[in-house]
N, C-alpha and C positions, 0 to 999 in steps of 0.2 A: 647541846650538840651531840652528834653520834660519836660513839666510842672511837678512840684512836684517831680523831680528827677526820674521820671519813665523811666527806660531804654528802649532801642529800642525793645528788645525781649518781655518784659512784655507788652509794649504798643501794639505791633502787635498782640500778642496772645490774649489780652483782646478785641481788636477791632474785630478780626476774630470771637471770641466767640459771640460777639454781632450780627454778621451777621446771624448765625444760630438761634439766639434767636429772630431775627426780630426787633431789637431795634437800635436806633442811639447811637453813642458813644459821650459822652459829653466832652471828654478831648480836650484841645487846642493842635493844631498842628501848629508849626510855618510855615510861608509861604515858608521858605527855604526848609522845608522838602517836600514840594510839587513842588519844582523846580522853584518857583517864584522869588527867590532872589539869584540866583547863586547856585553853587554846595554845598549842605549841608555837615556838618561834618559827618565823618564815622559813628558815633553813631546814626545818624538819617537816614542813608540809608537802603534800603531794600536789604539784601544780597541774591543774586540769584545764582542758578546753572542751567545750560542748559543741558538737557538730550536728546540726539539724535541730530546729527549735519549734517543732510542732507540739502537739499535745504530749506525746510520749517523751520527746526530747526535753521539753521544759520540765516535765515531771521528774525525769532523771536528774536534771540540773538542780532542781530544788532538793532532791535527796542528797546530792553531793554537797550542796551548800550547808546542809544540816550536819555534816561531819566536820568536827573541829580540826582534824589534821589535814584538811583539804583546802586549797586556795584555787577557786575558779578564776583563771586569769584571762580567758578568751572565749568568745562565742562566735559561731560561724553559721550562716544561713544564706541562701540565695535571695531571700526576701529582705529588703531593707527594713520594713516595718517589724518583721520578726527579730532581726538582729538588734534593732534598737530596744524592743521590748525585753529581749534577753539581757542586753547590756544594762538597762535600767534596773532590772531585777537583781543582777549581780552587784552593781554599784550600790544599790539601796541596802543590800544585805551587809556589805562591808563598810558602808558610810564613806565611800570615796568615788572617784571617777576614773579608776585605773583599768577597768575591763576593756580589753581590745575586741573590736567587732570586725570580722572578716567575711568576705563573700566566697573566698576560694579555700577549700579544705587543705590544699597544698601549702598555703601560707601558714596555717596553723600547725600542720604536721612537721614542718621544717624548723619551727622555732625551738632553739636550744633550751629555752626556759620552761618548756612544757614537758611534763613527765607522762601524762596519760590523757586519753581522749574518751569522751562519751559519744557514741555514734548512734544517731537515730534519724536517719533519712529514709526516703522511699527505698524499697528493696533493691531496685536496679543499681543503686549507688553503693550498696554495702561493701562488696568485695574490693572495688577500686579504692575506696577510702581506707579500708582495713589494710590493704597492701601498702599504701603510702604510709600509714601509721607505723606498721611493722618495720618498714625500710628505715624509718627514722628513729627506731627504738622506742616507740611510744606504746605503753600498755593500753589496752582498750576494753572498755565496757561496751559490748557490741550487741545492739538490738537484733532480735531475731527477725526473719530467718537469715541464714548465711547469705542468701542472695537468690538470683534467678538461674544460676548455672552451676551444676555440680563440678565441672572441671575447674572453674574459677575458684570454687570453694576448696578444692584440693590444693591449688596454688596458695591460697591464703593459709591453709594449715601448714604447708611447708615453710612459708614466710614467718609465721608465728614461732615455729620451732627454730628456724635458722637464726632469727634475731633475738631469741630468748626473751620475748615479751609475755606479759600476763594477758590472757584473753578470758573474759567472762561473758558468756552468752546470756542474752536477756530472757532466758527461760527461768523466770523468778520463782516458779512453783517449786524448784529444788530447794528454796530457802523457806518453805512452808512446812510446819511440823506434821500436818496431816498427810501430805503427799509423801514425806520421808517415811513416816510410820507405816503407811500402807505398803510401801515398797519393801520395807524391812520385814513386815509380816509375810509377804509373798516370798522374798528371798530366803527366809528361814523356814519355809515349808509349812507354815501355819494352816494353809488351805490345801495341803497335800500337793501332789505333782501338778504344776501349772499346765493348763490345757489350752485355754483361749483367753485373749485379751480383747475387750471391746472398747473402742475409742469413739466418742461422739463429740463433734465440734460444730460451731456455727457454719452454715453454708454460705456461699457467696450470694450476691444479689444481681439482678438484672439492672442495667443502667441505660437510660435513654440516650439517643444520639447526642453528642456534645456539640454545642455551637462553636463557631470560629469567631474569635474576638480579638481586639487589639491587646497587645501585651501591656500590662500596667507598668508605669515608670519605675516602681519600686522593686520589680522582679527581674532577675537575670534568668530569663527563660531558657536560653541555650544551656546554661549550667544546670537548670532543673532537669532538662531532658537528658543531658549528658550522653551516656552510651546507648540510650534507647533510640529507636528510629524517630525521624522527624514527624511531628504532628502539630496541627495548629493549636494555638493557645486557647484554653477555655478555663474559666474560673474553677469549674468542677474537676477538671483534670488534675489540677495542681494542689488543691487545698486538702489538708488531712481530713477535715470534716466540712462538708460543703454547706455553706450558709452565706448566700449572697448578701452584700451590704444593702441592696435595695429590696431584700425579702422576696424577690420574684421566684426564687427556686431554693427550697431548703430540703435537704435530705439528711437522714440520720445514719449515713454510712460514708466511708471514705472511698471516693470514686476510683482512685488509682489502684486500690487494692484488688479491683475486679477486672483490670485490664492487663493482659499478659505482657504488654510492653514493659510493665513496671513490677509485676508481681505475678505469682502463679495462682493467686486467689487464696481463699481461706483454707483450702486443702493444705496449703503450706504455711501461710502467714499465721493462721490460728491453729492449724493442725499440729504444728511443731510443738506447742505447749504440752498437749496430752500425749502425742506420740513419744515425746521425750520421756515422760513419766512411765509410759509403757515399757520403753527400753530400760529404764532404771530398775523397775520392778522385775523385769525379765532377766536382768543381768547380762543383756546383750549390747551394752554401751559401746563395745569395740568391734562389733560385727553387724550383721544385718540379715534380712531375709534371703532365701535362695529362690523364691518364686513369688511373683506379684501378679494378681489377676483381679479384675473387677469391672465395674461399669459406672457411668455417670451421665448426668444430663447437663447440657450447655444452653446458654441463651440463643434463641432463634432470631432475635432482632436487637437493635440497640448497640451501644458501644462496648458493653462488657463481653468477654469471651472466656471467662474462667468458669470452672465447674460450679453449678448451682447445687447439685446433689451428687452423692457418690457412695459407693460401697466397695471397698478394696480389701481383699484378703492377702496378707503378707505372711507367707509360710516360712518358718525357720527350720533349720536342719534338725533341731531337737524335737520337732513335731508340734511345737506351739504355733498357733495361728493368731496373728494380730489383725483384727478387723477394724479398719479405719473408715468412719462414716460421717456424713453430715448429721446434725442432731435430729432432723426430721426423719431420716432413714433409721437412725439408731433407736428412735423411740418405738419402732415397729419390728425390730430385729427379734427373731424367735428366742435367742439366747439371753435376752436382756432380763433385768430384774424390774419389779414394779417401780415406776417413777424414773427410770434411767433414760436420759436422752443425751445429756452433755456431761462428759467426765471420762473416767477410766475405770473399767470393770475387769478385775482379774478373777477368772473362774478356774478353780482347781478341782481335783478329784474328791476333796473333803470339805469344800466350802468356797466362799467368795469374799472379796474385798472390793468395795466401791469407794472412789474418792473424786471429788471435784472441788471447786473453790469455796463452796459453802458448807460441805459436810463430808464426813467419812462414815461408812456403814460396813457391816460385815455379817456373815453367816458362817458359824455361830456368832451371836452377839458378844460372847465372852472374849472373843479375839480382841475387842476394843479395849479390854482391861488388862490384857496380857502385857508382859514386859519383855524387852529384848535383852537377853543376858550378855554379860561381858565377853563370853567366848563365841557368841553368835555373830552373824554378819551385821555390822554397824555401818551405816552409810554416812557420807559427809554431812555434818551438822552445820547448818547456817540458819540464822534467824533473820538476817537482813542481807539481801543479795548485793546491795551496793557496798555495805560494810565488808562483806566477804571478799569482794574484789579488792578493796583497799588492803585488807589484811593479807591477801595473797601477795600483793606487791611488797609489803613490808617483811613478811616472814619467809617468802620463797616457797611456801607450800602451794599445791594446786588449788584453784578455786572450785566452787560448786559445779560450774558448767564450763569446763575447759574445751579447747578447740577440737580435740579428737572426738570427744563425746558429742559435741555440737554437730559436727559434720555427719556423723553416723545417723543421728536422729533426723537431721535435715534431709539426708539421702532418701529415707523412706518416703517422705512427703513428695520429693521430686519424682521418684519411681512410680508412686501411686498416680501422680498427675499424668505421667507419660503413658502408663498402662491404660488409663481410661480414655485418653485422647486417641490412642492407636486402636483401642478396642480389642486387645489381645493380651495373652499371658506373656510376661517377661520372665526370663530366667536370669538370675543375678549371681555373680561370683563375689561374695563379700570380702574374700581375701585379696583378690586382684582388683576389686572395685570396678568390675566391667560387666556389661550386658553380654550374655552368651548368645551367639548366633542370631543377632538381630541388628543389622547395620543401621536401619532407620531409627530404631530406639536409641542406639549408641550415639548417633549424631545429635539427638535431642538432649544429651547430657552437656552439650556446649551451646552457648548462645552467642550469636554474632553481636558485635558492638559497633555503633556508629562512630566513625573517625572524628577526631583523632584519638579517641579513647580506645585503649586495648589493655590486655593483661599479658 
């Protein structure tokens, strides 16, 4: 048991409160609670619920099941078949039938026996579920992006701080050694003064018109739509990867990603990964650009309405420019290096560093063998994003991707999308977090919600 008779929920609550206060937690935690001495007693485990059981949500659930100091106690999804698959996976792991299966996230968040939630739903649901989790004091592993509305994201940030919960953003590249090392090289001046950052990510895709079909019996479709405007059901609209049971239509993309009712497209949903690394390497995690300008192309027909291609220049007060592009555009950018299309390229006055999920490269090559000294800038070290989240809950230290950093990176993606949709330059005040002298752009920072949902 925890020292001084402190029960699990009191400890986790006080530790999380220390995160928002920015202090360390002095209480002793036995090594068994950290998974170092076999599976700890139930009183020492972090009780989790997993909300959203698509491919990413199930993957996150498997990751948490693999942590000995976690007990997954509940699963939640609007699809009965997904719920039952999730429950069967959890029960099979523990060898019992105890996992609770819910259709409504509010039931999960209000349970007093749940300490933390893993959130992996379509983007339009993210903030509403996050706000409910924070209100009930639940720590959250929160899949990117923040959501589809900047102003709602601000409310979530306020709620996370107000309720003192741990928030870990699903930008898992921060728990990868190559990304961290690349950013440390840049932050410590190894490439000289930073001048330009090129970011290349996958572009969105066109989607055919979606058919209108009867809602299947196992799906709570009104809950799937939630705050998005009403639209007729179709299999492709709702499934994370579209593969019809009768094989009549198979696509290798997630349809809702490319419909602005649910997502701003890959400019945000994928872009957040590499834009976040650009922010980390630049050292601008708590600020943002002062000017945003660019252009993009959009589908001329079909159901999708998110940017297919784009090139947006985000200019910072220190003179650095972050160029955010789809990978087809980035492959032809004049400032690229050979072979660059997807990833993050930091260009400085004395060299460059490139990193993506498969490699790290640099000029001069000797940079890759250099060491970061003890007196230099050392960034948060995490080797497992899920483990890092759990350790933050237990120790009270900040996780790799806390809410303040998450919203700042997300903001760039949202501003980039607004700039190319309006086709004009935006001026941004990163201190006040406001668009300057552009009422139309400012209105796009907020998204209306279909009743009864609201923030």
